[in-house]
N, C-alpha and C positions, 0 to 999 in steps of 0.2 A: 221553438223546442220540439221535436220529434216525440210524433206523440204514436203509441204502438200501441196493441190491446193483447189481453191475454182472455182464456173460455178454457170453461171445463168440455171439451168436447167427447162427446158420449155416441151411444145409438142408436139417441134419442134425440138429437141435436142438428143445429144447417153442419153440414158436410167439413172438410176440409178445404177441399178441392173450391167449393160452393165459397167460402169466407173469404180465401186468401184472393182468389177472382177480385172480392168487390175492397176488398183491401187494398190492395195495388191502385186499382181504380180511384178508388179515393184519396188516394197519396197518403195512406199509413203507413209507418215506419217498418212497422214486422208483427210478427203473430209468436206467441209463446204458451207454449204449453203444459200443463202440468203433470204430475206420472202419481198412480196407484197399481201397482199392479196386482191387488186386492184388498179387499176389507173383510177381516176376521170377524164373523158372527158375532162371537165370542170374546168381544174386547173391554178391556176397562179402560182403556186408556181415555181421557175425555176429548174431546173432539176444543183446539185449542180458543176458537172464537166463540164458546158456548152454548149450550144446548144442545138439540142433537145433532148428528151427523148430517149433511145436506146428501140426497138420494145418489147424487154424480157424485162422487168421491167411489162407491163401488160398480162405478160404468164408464169409469176412463179410456177413452182411447189410449193406446200405444202411442207416447211425440212421436217418437222415429219414425214411426209408422205414417202418421199423418201428417208430418210435418215435411217427408218425401213425397206424401202424394200434393203437401201447396207449395213444393220447388218446382215438380213438373210442370206448374199452369202457369207460374210467376216468374219476374224475373229481378227482379227489385226489391221483394219482401224482403225485411229482416226476420228469419226462422231462428226461433229460442227456445227453451226447454227452462221452464218455471215452478216448480225447478226436477232436475235428473236427481232422483235417488241412490247417490253412486253408491253408495252401503248395499247397497241389494243387487248388487249388477256384479259378473264377473268383466275385469278391469281390462283382461285382454280382448274378449270380444266385442265391449264398450267403445274401447279404443277404436275399432273397426267400425263400430257404429259411426262414430262421431266424425269419424277421420273421411267416410266415405259420402255422409249426408253433407258435411262440407264442401268436399271438392266437387259434388254433381253439383251445389247451388252456387260455384262458383265464389265460396268462402262467403256464404251469408250466414252463416251457422253460429249463436249464441250459445256457449255452453253456461245454460244457470242450475248451478248445482245446491244441493244443502243437503243438511245432517238427518232429516227427519222427524216425523210425531208421535206416529203412529210404533208404539214396544211390539204389537204382538206382529201389526205387518209386516217388519223388520225381523222380529225371530223367526215366522218360517222360513224367510231365508239368510239362517244361520247367522244374526249379527249378534254380538253381546251388545247391549244398551250400552254400557258407560264404557264403551269404548270405540264407541261408532267414529264420535269424531277423528280419531288417530289413525280409524280406517281410514276414513274417507283420504284423508291425507296422504295414507302411504299408498292407495289405490292413485289418485291423483299422481304422483310420484312416479310407478310404473307406466301409467296412460302416456308419460312426458316421454321415458325413453324411445316407447312405442312409436312418438310423434318426432325423435329427432333424426336429421338427416342423417346422419351415420349410425350402425347400428348399433344400439349402446345395454350392456346387460344393468338389469335392477335384480336388489338382493335389499327384501325389507321388512320390518314384522312379520305382515301379514299375507303375505304374498311375493313371486320373485319371477322375474323372465330373460330367457337369455337375448344376449346380444341377436335382432332377427332383424331380416329385413320383412318389412312393412309399412306395406303401401292400399291404397293412397298417405300422402301427407296433408294431414288440415294446411290451408294456404295460405293462412298469416304466418311469418316470417316470427322466430322466436325474438320476445322484448323482456328485457330486464330477466327476471327468473321464470316467466311464463313463456311454456310453451306449447302449442293447438292454437283452439279457436280460439277466438273471444269468451275469454271466462269471467264470471261474478257469481259471487257466494252468495246467498240469502239466506235471512235469522236474525234472530235480535242483537240490536248492538251490544256491545260487551267485549273486553278483551281477548276473551278465547277466539270470539270468530274476527275480529281485528288481524290476531295474529296471521290464522290463516288466509286471510285476504290479502295480505301483506305480502306472506312466503308466496301462495303459486296463482295469484289471479289476479285481472283488470279490475278490479270494483267490487262494489256493493248490490246487492236486491234488498233492500228494505221494505217489507210489507206492510204496505201502507201507509208507508213513506211517512208516520208520525216520530216527533222528536227530533228531528234532523239539526233543528237546530242547535240543539245540543252536542247529538253525537257526532256529527260531521265533523267538527273541530276533534274529536278525540282521533277519529279514526283518522285526520288529514295528520297531525302528530305521529300516530304509531306509525302512519306509510312513511312519511320526511325519516322518518328513526331507521327505518327498515332501510333506507337507500335509494327508494324507488322514485323516478321523476312526479314532481309537485303535479305535473301538468298530465299525466297520463290517468290520473284515478278520475276514473268512469263511478256512478252512484246513481241510479236508476230506480226512483222510487215505483214499487210494482204493487199490481192490483189494486189502484188507487180508483178511487171515484171525483175526476176532477172537477173544479169550479175554479172561476177565472181568480179569484184571488191564491187559490193553491195554485197553481201554477206560476202565477206571479212570484209566488214565494218564492220556489223552488228554483224559478230564472233567478232569484237573488242571491241564492246560493252557490249558484254556479251550477245548476243542474240543466243538462241537453236534450233528455230522454227520461219520458215518464210512461210505464206502461199501465192502460187502462183496465178494470175490468166488464168483462160482458157475462149476460147471466147466461146459463146452460138453457139455451132455446132452441126455438127453430125458428125459419128461416125467415119469415118474418116480424119476430119479433126482434132477432138479430139485425134484420138491415132498417128497423126503427131504431135501435139503440147507436148505429154506426150514424143514422142520420142526426140524431142530439152530440157524436162528437167531432160531425165534421166540421164544424165553427172552432173548433180548437188547432185544427189542422196549422198549418204555416201558408199563409198566405192567403187565408179564409177571413 
């Protein structure tokens, strides 16, 4: 099983370049970074995990800049977002960022995307909360038009783009309905999420990885009903604290990659955490 990691990289943590080199040298599969542009002080949206919102949420580095640094000092390490808040981006600019990072890294990028939880953050980007899922669907369709090999126009409910020359292109070729880099969607299990996954993604990033015995068969059924290749579905438990039993359970479910959570810490603490995870790597 491939073991990747995720971390809230901030202005107070280990640097992207130092972490990326360590991950590649030790044999980890990838580095996924979250995104928050800002955290409004006057926030009524509760933190999903409960309690006070951790300090690192308001200090998070831009994931594309940080992953660009990581790409420059590695050759094999996978690079991903977990997650990109697509509703908070201009889709034409985001399509260029994604394609550029994927091109410069040799096709190592995974676009992990989601719909967000912070109402106030999204509102400052002009996002109407109840429409955010459809907004993301629309923006993904617009980006697929820009990633297509031939110029394709797109006219959607929330945006449009003329048929355009837009290079570089993502490295991966189209597969089924998916155009662009490896694309995984984060969020809680349910028909709405699964419909998005089946429509325009390669799979699912289930946060924490709980309840997969019950939810994974439902996703696989929806996937098959959408006419997708059963062997192509990718499920990557995200922000997991691994144990031997947990990883064995995932393996029994056919899962091939897990993303472990690292603390938002400095170099010494991160290296110690990596030492603790190294025993889960293949071949160790």
